[in-house]
C-alpha positions in Angstrom: 48.2 40.1 -15.4 51.6 41.9 -15.7 50.5 44.6 -13.3 49.9 41.8 -10.7 53.5 40.7 -10.8 55.0 44.3 -11.0 53.0 45.7 -8.1 55.2 45.8 -5.0 52.8 46.8 -2.2 52.3 43.2 -1.0 56.0 42.5 -1.1 56.9 45.0 1.6 54.2 43.5 3.9 55.7 40.1 3.4 59.2 41.4 4.2 57.9 43.0 7.4 56.2 39.7 8.4 59.4 37.7 7.8 61.4 40.2 9.9 58.8 40.2 12.6 58.8 36.4 12.8 62.6 36.3 13.0 62.6 38.8 15.9 59.9 36.8 17.6 62.0 33.6 17.3 65.1 35.4 18.6 63.1 36.8 21.6 61.7 33.3 22.4 65.2 31.9 22.3 66.5 34.6 24.6 63.7 34.0 27.1 64.4 30.3 27.1 68.1 30.7 27.7 67.7 33.4 30.3 65.1 31.3 32.1 67.5 28.4 32.4 70.2 30.6 33.7 68.0 32.3 36.2 66.8 28.9 37.5 70.4 27.8 37.8 71.4 30.9 39.7 68.4 30.5 42.1 69.0 26.8 42.8 72.8 27.3 43.3 73.0 30.5 45.3 69.8 32.1 46.4 67.9 29.0 47.6 70.8 27.6 49.8 71.3 31.1 51.3 67.6 31.4 52.1 67.5 27.9 53.6 70.5 28.8 55.8 69.0 32.1 57.0 65.5 30.8 57.6 66.7 27.4 59.0 64.4 25.4 56.7 
């Protein structure tokens, strides 16, 4: 039973899983924030310019 608690092979896998999940959450947050900013840029600058050029 002591060997079960002393063995560290599963511990490193758990640490990698935690790090991977934090990176995944950070990436999702960045995509959400960037998506909103890109949408704002499109609706405020690109869309009016295209409408002006194309006479829509």
